[in-house]
C-alpha atoms as a printed R data frame, in Angstrom:
    type eleno elety resid chain resno        x        y       z
1   ATOM     1    CA   MET     A     1 -152.290 -139.998 -85.020
2   ATOM     2    CA   LYS     A     2 -149.010 -139.613 -83.100
3   ATOM     3    CA   ILE     A     3 -148.028 -136.660 -85.327
4   ATOM     4    CA   ILE     A     4 -151.349 -134.909 -84.668
5   ATOM     5    CA   ILE     A     5 -151.049 -135.415 -80.905
6   ATOM     6    CA   ALA     A     6 -147.451 -134.169 -80.985
7   ATOM     7    CA   VAL     A     7 -148.441 -130.988 -82.860
8   ATOM     8    CA   VAL     A     8 -151.378 -130.343 -80.524
9   ATOM     9    CA   SER     A     9 -149.119 -130.846 -77.519
10  ATOM    10    CA   LEU     A    10 -146.499 -128.469 -78.914
11  ATOM    11    CA   LEU     A    11 -149.094 -125.811 -79.654
12  ATOM    12    CA   ALA     A    12 -150.521 -126.115 -76.163
13  ATOM    13    CA   ALA     A    13 -147.046 -126.046 -74.649
14  ATOM    14    CA   ALA     A    14 -146.234 -122.922 -76.610
15  ATOM    15    CA   SER     A    15 -149.369 -121.259 -75.276
16  ATOM    16    CA   ILE     A    16 -148.334 -122.044 -71.730
17  ATOM    17    CA   ALA     A    17 -144.836 -120.738 -72.378
18  ATOM    18    CA   ASP     A    18 -146.248 -117.562 -73.969
19  ATOM    19    CA   ALA     A    19 -144.613 -118.502 -77.254
20  ATOM    20    CA   GLN     A    20 -145.031 -115.731 -79.842
21  ATOM    21    CA   VAL     A    21 -146.347 -117.412 -82.964
22  ATOM    22    CA   ASN     A    22 -147.779 -115.382 -85.810
23  ATOM    23    CA   PHE     A    23 -149.613 -117.793 -88.081
24  ATOM    24    CA   ASP     A    24 -150.260 -115.040 -90.654
25  ATOM    25    CA   GLN     A    25 -146.507 -114.871 -91.307
26  ATOM    26    CA   GLY     A    26 -145.922 -118.623 -91.297
27  ATOM    27    CA   VAL     A    27 -144.370 -120.730 -88.569
28  ATOM    28    CA   ASP     A    28 -140.664 -121.194 -87.987
29  ATOM    29    CA   LEU     A    29 -140.934 -124.811 -86.842
30  ATOM    30    CA   LYS     A    30 -137.311 -125.023 -85.736
31  ATOM    31    CA   ALA     A    31 -137.527 -121.929 -83.509
32  ATOM    32    CA   PHE     A    32 -141.022 -122.850 -82.378
33  ATOM    33    CA   THR     A    33 -139.972 -126.370 -81.352
34  ATOM    34    CA   ALA     A    34 -136.965 -125.064 -79.427
35  ATOM    35    CA   GLN     A    35 -139.067 -122.473 -77.641
36  ATOM    36    CA   ALA     A    36 -141.755 -125.011 -76.734
37  ATOM    37    CA   ALA     A    37 -139.180 -127.553 -75.538
38  ATOM    38    CA   ALA     A    38 -137.659 -124.965 -73.215
39  ATOM    39    CA   ALA     A    39 -140.954 -124.507 -71.416
40  ATOM    40    CA   LYS     A    40 -141.582 -126.775 -68.437
41  ATOM    41    CA   VAL     A    41 -144.937 -128.451 -68.985
42  ATOM    42    CA   GLU     A    42 -145.950 -130.938 -66.310
43  ATOM    43    CA   LEU     A    43 -148.646 -133.376 -67.362
44  ATOM    44    CA   PRO     A    44 -150.510 -135.711 -65.014
45  ATOM    45    CA   GLU     A    45 -149.424 -139.322 -65.222
46  ATOM    46    CA   ALA     A    46 -151.565 -141.643 -67.279
47  ATOM    47    CA   LYS     A    47 -153.847 -144.093 -65.518
48  ATOM    48    CA   PHE     A    48 -154.230 -147.629 -66.775
49  ATOM    49    CA   GLY     A    49 -156.376 -150.659 -66.063
50  ATOM    50    CA   ILE     A    50 -159.582 -149.236 -64.591
51  ATOM    51    CA   PRO     A    51 -161.843 -152.296 -64.002
52  ATOM    52    CA   THR     A    52 -165.431 -151.878 -65.174
53  ATOM    53    CA   TYR     A    53 -166.894 -155.410 -65.243
54  ATOM    54    CA   SER     A    54 -166.219 -158.964 -64.021
55  ATOM    55    CA   SER     A    55 -167.993 -162.080 -65.257
56  ATOM    56    CA   ARG     A    56 -168.646 -165.142 -63.106
57  ATOM    57    CA   ASP     A    57 -168.426 -168.835 -64.001
58  ATOM    58    CA   CYS     A    58 -169.718 -171.459 -61.531
59  ATOM    59    CA   LYS     A    59 -169.985 -175.238 -61.403
60  ATOM    60    CA   LYS     A    60 -171.492 -177.507 -58.779
61  ATOM    61    CA   VAL     A    61 -169.672 -180.390 -57.097
62  ATOM    62    CA   GLU     A    62 -171.503 -183.276 -55.430
63  ATOM    63    CA   PHE     A    63 -170.305 -185.797 -52.852
64  ATOM    64    CA   THR     A    64 -172.246 -188.917 -51.853
65  ATOM    65    CA   ALA     A    65 -171.488 -191.792 -49.497
66  ATOM    66    CA   ASP     A    66 -169.734 -193.622 -52.348
67  ATOM    67    CA   SER     A    67 -167.818 -190.651 -53.759
68  ATOM    68    CA   PRO     A    68 -164.024 -190.384 -53.487
69  ATOM    69    CA   LEU     A    69 -162.711 -187.631 -51.219
70  ATOM    70    CA   THR     A    70 -161.406 -185.657 -54.211
71  ATOM    71    CA   SER     A    71 -163.657 -184.339 -56.943
72  ATOM    72    CA   PRO     A    72 -162.894 -184.487 -60.677
73  ATOM    73    CA   ASP     A    73 -161.143 -181.466 -62.188
74  ATOM    74    CA   ILE     A    74 -163.294 -178.334 -62.420
75  ATOM    75    CA   SER     A    75 -162.508 -175.982 -65.321
76  ATOM    76    CA   LEU     A    76 -163.743 -172.392 -65.101
77  ATOM    77    CA   ARG     A    77 -163.337 -169.335 -67.304
78  ATOM    78    CA   SER     A    78 -164.147 -165.708 -66.574
79  ATOM    79    CA   MET     A    79 -163.490 -162.277 -68.008
80  ATOM    80    CA   GLU     A    80 -162.737 -158.820 -66.645
81  ATOM    81    CA   MET     A    81 -163.190 -155.667 -68.689
82  ATOM    82    CA   TYR     A    82 -160.796 -152.772 -68.164
83  ATOM    83    CA   GLN     A    83 -160.555 -149.240 -69.487
84  ATOM    84    CA   ASP     A    84 -157.046 -148.134 -70.370
85  ATOM    85    CA   CYS     A    85 -156.881 -144.345 -70.237
86  ATOM    86    CA   GLN     A    86 -154.014 -142.247 -71.575
87  ATOM    87    CA   ASN     A    87 -153.552 -138.569 -70.748
88  ATOM    88    CA   TYR     A    88 -152.279 -136.262 -73.513
89  ATOM    89    CA   GLY     A    89 -151.907 -132.615 -74.350
90  ATOM    90    CA   ALA     A    90 -151.974 -129.482 -72.259
91  ATOM    91    CA   PRO     A    91 -154.545 -128.745 -70.976
92  ATOM    92    CA   VAL     A    92 -154.972 -132.434 -70.410
93  ATOM    93    CA   GLY     A    93 -157.335 -134.546 -72.451
94  ATOM    94    CA   GLN     A    94 -157.870 -138.290 -72.144
95  ATOM    95    CA   ILE     A    95 -158.365 -141.185 -74.533
96  ATOM    96    CA   CYS     A    96 -159.848 -144.425 -73.105
97  ATOM    97    CA   THR     A    97 -160.063 -147.808 -74.781
98  ATOM    98    CA   SER     A    98 -161.745 -150.965 -73.503
99  ATOM    99    CA   ARG     A    99 -159.659 -154.096 -72.984
100 ATOM   100    CA   PRO     A   100 -160.897 -157.574 -71.965
101 ATOM   101    CA   GLU     A   101 -158.744 -159.892 -69.887
102 ATOM   102    CA   TYR     A   102 -159.592 -163.590 -69.621
103 ATOM   103    CA   PHE     A   103 -158.888 -165.952 -66.726
104 ATOM   104    CA   ASN     A   104 -158.849 -169.744 -66.793
105 ATOM   105    CA   GLU     A   105 -158.715 -171.908 -63.703
106 ATOM   106    CA   THR     A   106 -158.687 -175.680 -63.245
107 ATOM   107    CA   THR     A   107 -159.121 -176.835 -59.666
108 ATOM   108    CA   ARG     A   108 -160.648 -179.641 -57.589
109 ATOM   109    CA   VAL     A   109 -162.316 -179.975 -54.207
110 ATOM   110    CA   THR     A   110 -160.731 -182.311 -51.655
111 ATOM   111    CA   VAL     A   111 -162.286 -183.430 -48.375
112 ATOM   112    CA   THR     A   112 -159.255 -183.632 -46.075
113 ATOM   113    CA   GLU     A   113 -160.754 -186.018 -43.495
114 ATOM   114    CA   PRO     A   114 -163.186 -188.941 -43.834
115 ATOM   115    CA   ARG     A   115 -166.739 -188.286 -42.655
116 ATOM   116    CA   GLU     A   116 -169.819 -190.465 -42.616
117 ATOM   117    CA   LEU     A   117 -172.610 -189.949 -45.099
118 ATOM   118    CA   LYS     A   118 -175.632 -192.184 -44.947
119 ATOM   119    CA   PRO     A   119 -177.004 -193.845 -48.112
120 ATOM   120    CA   GLY     A   120 -179.022 -191.275 -50.015
121 ATOM   121    CA   GLN     A   121 -177.307 -188.286 -48.373
122 ATOM   122    CA   LYS     A   122 -175.596 -185.864 -50.698
123 ATOM   123    CA   GLU     A   123 -173.481 -182.768 -50.171
124 ATOM   124    CA   VAL     A   124 -173.418 -180.067 -52.847
125 ATOM   125    CA   PHE     A   125 -170.898 -177.241 -53.214
126 ATOM   126    CA   GLU     A   126 -170.600 -174.470 -55.791
127 ATOM   127    CA   VAL     A   127 -167.173 -173.440 -57.077
128 ATOM   128    CA   CYS     A   128 -167.009 -170.032 -58.776
129 ATOM   129    CA   LEU     A   129 -164.405 -168.027 -60.636
130 ATOM   130    CA   TRP     A   130 -165.474 -164.400 -60.327
131 ATOM   131    CA   GLY     A   131 -163.084 -162.335 -62.386
132 ATOM   132    CA   GLN     A   132 -159.728 -163.580 -61.127
133 ATOM   133    CA   PHE     A   133 -161.014 -164.727 -57.718
134 ATOM   134    CA   LEU     A   134 -161.812 -168.364 -56.957
135 ATOM   135    CA   ASN     A   135 -164.179 -169.311 -54.145
136 ATOM   136    CA   LEU     A   136 -166.428 -172.093 -52.878
137 ATOM   137    CA   ARG     A   137 -169.761 -171.963 -51.090
138 ATOM   138    CA   PRO     A   138 -171.851 -174.793 -49.609
139 ATOM   139    CA   VAL     A   139 -175.232 -175.317 -51.262
140 ATOM   140    CA   SER     A   140 -176.506 -178.277 -49.256
141 ATOM   141    CA   THR     A   141 -174.289 -180.066 -46.732
142 ATOM   142    CA   VAL     A   142 -174.556 -182.478 -43.838
143 ATOM   143    CA   TYR     A   143 -171.373 -181.227 -42.159
144 ATOM   144    CA   LYS     A   144 -169.937 -177.836 -41.440
145 ATOM   145    CA   TYR     A   145 -166.642 -177.256 -43.248
146 ATOM   146    CA   LYS     A   146 -163.562 -175.119 -42.961
147 ATOM   147    CA   VAL     A   147 -162.491 -174.035 -46.457
148 ATOM   148    CA   LYS     A   148 -158.939 -173.384 -47.639
149 ATOM   149    CA   THR     A   149 -158.381 -172.231 -51.228
150 ATOM   150    CA   THR     A   150 -154.878 -172.733 -52.659
151 ATOM   151    CA   PHE     A   151 -153.144 -172.900 -56.047
152 ATOM   152    CA   ASP     A   152 -153.223 -176.700 -55.710
153 ATOM   153    CA   GLY     A   153 -156.977 -176.929 -55.130
154 ATOM   154    CA   ILE     A   154 -159.742 -176.233 -52.634
155 ATOM   155    CA   PHE     A   155 -159.500 -178.190 -49.390
156 ATOM   156    CA   ILE     A   156 -162.484 -178.587 -47.070
157 ATOM   157    CA   THR     A   157 -162.207 -179.993 -43.549
158 ATOM   158    CA   PRO     A   158 -165.340 -181.290 -41.775
159 ATOM   159    CA   GLN     A   159 -166.070 -179.512 -38.491
160 ATOM   160    CA   GLY     A   160 -168.903 -181.712 -37.244
161 ATOM   161    CA   LEU     A   161 -172.495 -182.441 -38.156
162 ATOM   162    CA   ILE     A   162 -174.954 -179.641 -38.657
163 ATOM   163    CA   ALA     A   163 -177.592 -180.249 -35.987
164 ATOM   164    CA   ALA     A   164 -181.182 -180.370 -37.201
165 ATOM   165    CA   GLN     A   165 -182.119 -177.304 -35.216
166 ATOM   166    CA   GLU     A   166 -179.231 -175.356 -36.708
167 ATOM   167    CA   LYS     A   167 -180.560 -175.900 -40.202
168 ATOM   168    CA   ALA     A   168 -183.491 -173.622 -39.490
169 ATOM   169    CA   SER     A   169 -182.925 -169.997 -40.331
170 ATOM   170    CA   THR     A   170 -183.442 -167.827 -37.298
171 ATOM   171    CA   GLY     A   171 -183.191 -164.074 -37.231
172 ATOM   172    CA   THR     A   172 -181.600 -162.027 -39.967
173 ATOM   173    CA   CYS     A   173 -179.517 -163.487 -42.796
174 ATOM   174    CA   LYS     A   174 -176.402 -161.589 -43.904
175 ATOM   175    CA   LEU     A   175 -175.347 -160.982 -47.510
176 ATOM   176    CA   ALA     A   176 -172.698 -163.521 -48.568
177 ATOM   177    CA   MET     A   177 -172.504 -163.163 -52.351
178 ATOM   178    CA   GLU     A   178 -173.845 -161.103 -55.261
179 ATOM   179    CA   THR     A   179 -174.229 -162.626 -58.718
180 ATOM   180    CA   GLY     A   180 -175.583 -159.552 -60.486
181 ATOM   181    CA   TYR     A   181 -179.081 -160.986 -60.821
182 ATOM   182    CA   SER     A   182 -179.441 -162.632 -57.421
183 ATOM   183    CA   CYS     A   183 -178.407 -162.007 -53.813
184 ATOM   184    CA   VAL     A   184 -177.200 -164.928 -51.673
185 ATOM   185    CA   TYR     A   185 -177.526 -164.629 -47.881
186 ATOM   186    CA   LYS     A   186 -175.998 -166.735 -45.114
187 ATOM   187    CA   CYS     A   187 -178.230 -167.334 -42.114
188 ATOM   188    CA   ALA     A   188 -177.401 -167.971 -38.474
189 ATOM   189    CA   GLY     A   189 -177.659 -171.752 -38.835
190 ATOM   190    CA   GLY     A   190 -175.056 -171.817 -41.611
191 ATOM   191    CA   ASN     A   191 -177.526 -172.395 -44.444
192 ATOM   192    CA   TYR     A   192 -178.067 -170.086 -47.410
193 ATOM   193    CA   ILE     A   193 -181.096 -168.413 -48.973
194 ATOM   194    CA   SER     A   194 -181.300 -166.595 -52.298
195 ATOM   195    CA   ARG     A   195 -183.218 -163.521 -53.413
196 ATOM   196    CA   PRO     A   196 -183.519 -161.953 -56.888
197 ATOM   197    CA   ASN     A   197 -181.716 -158.648 -57.165
198 ATOM   198    CA   PRO     A   198 -184.432 -156.035 -57.886
199 ATOM   199    CA   PHE     A   199 -181.810 -153.844 -59.565
200 ATOM   200    CA   PRO     A   200 -179.551 -156.143 -61.647
201 ATOM   201    CA   VAL     A   201 -176.458 -154.880 -63.447
202 ATOM   202    CA   PHE     A   202 -177.319 -152.484 -66.282
203 ATOM   203    CA   PRO     A   203 -174.930 -152.769 -69.262
204 ATOM   204    CA   SER     A   204 -172.506 -149.960 -69.951
205 ATOM   205    CA   PRO     A   205 -174.387 -147.126 -71.709
206 ATOM   206    CA   ASN     A   206 -171.221 -145.924 -73.469
207 ATOM   207    CA   PRO     A   207 -167.462 -146.683 -73.660
208 ATOM   208    CA   TRP     A   208 -166.646 -144.124 -70.973
209 ATOM   209    CA   VAL     A   209 -169.055 -145.271 -68.264
210 ATOM   210    CA   GLY     A   210 -168.930 -148.766 -66.785
211 ATOM   211    CA   PRO     A   211 -171.972 -150.944 -66.051
212 ATOM   212    CA   ILE     A   212 -174.438 -149.432 -63.593
213 ATOM   213    CA   HIS     A   213 -174.570 -151.672 -60.546
214 ATOM   214    CA   THR     A   214 -176.879 -151.378 -57.536
215 ATOM   215    CA   PRO     A   215 -175.634 -153.566 -54.640
216 ATOM   216    CA   CYS     A   216 -177.891 -156.083 -52.908
217 ATOM   217    CA   GLN     A   217 -179.410 -155.219 -49.547
218 ATOM   218    CA   PRO     A   218 -176.997 -156.219 -46.752
219 ATOM   219    CA   PHE     A   219 -179.614 -158.255 -44.827
220 ATOM   220    CA   ALA     A   220 -182.705 -160.371 -45.540
221 ATOM   221    CA   GLU     A   221 -185.340 -162.055 -43.414
222 ATOM   222    CA   PRO     A   222 -186.084 -165.759 -44.098
223 ATOM   223    CA   LEU     A   223 -189.551 -166.608 -45.326
224 ATOM   224    CA   PRO     A   224 -191.709 -169.177 -43.466
225 ATOM   225    CA   PHE     A   225 -191.156 -171.908 -46.066
226 ATOM   226    CA   GLU     A   226 -187.373 -171.419 -45.721
227 ATOM   227    CA   LEU     A   227 -187.374 -172.172 -41.992
């Protein structure tokens, strides 16, 4: 394969350099190579690592009144697909190959300050590894939290109780996360609502075109039963 590419490149370079090659009389490879090498042929630099897809792995974490302030270890695994493209020849052509890259993450959620949960109350969080990015979102909580994600874990600090009236969604909810098949919105009161994505990710139709993705709408209105 390398020999074929080299010959094609030399032939193209000779064309650019106006090399006089008469194929009916045979080719003087030594003279031809020297003539082609003398020509200045500038090729665009190759481009590598074009991302085309990221998978998402999520797990839920629950805290109750009797739970310790630190969750058990959470192990997540995700994958990103890249296209490695190499330029060759003159005029330039391009060969692209797909390459998966896997990511593994083990983390835990720690509540940095004690807070009071009544018997029967439960707080639920979702920890996700999306490609190589780790994040946390509240699913159902009694307190508001400030979130800090580090290499040593995810630390959440309570910022006070969520008042009953703040739990109601009022006005427009803003897009907070896309999962490919659903759209998650954060509302004014700090709670979240979810909508199915009417245009989920369509798999890659061929090796040269990545998955077709239509983003979620940036805003959504809460339904009456979500108030």
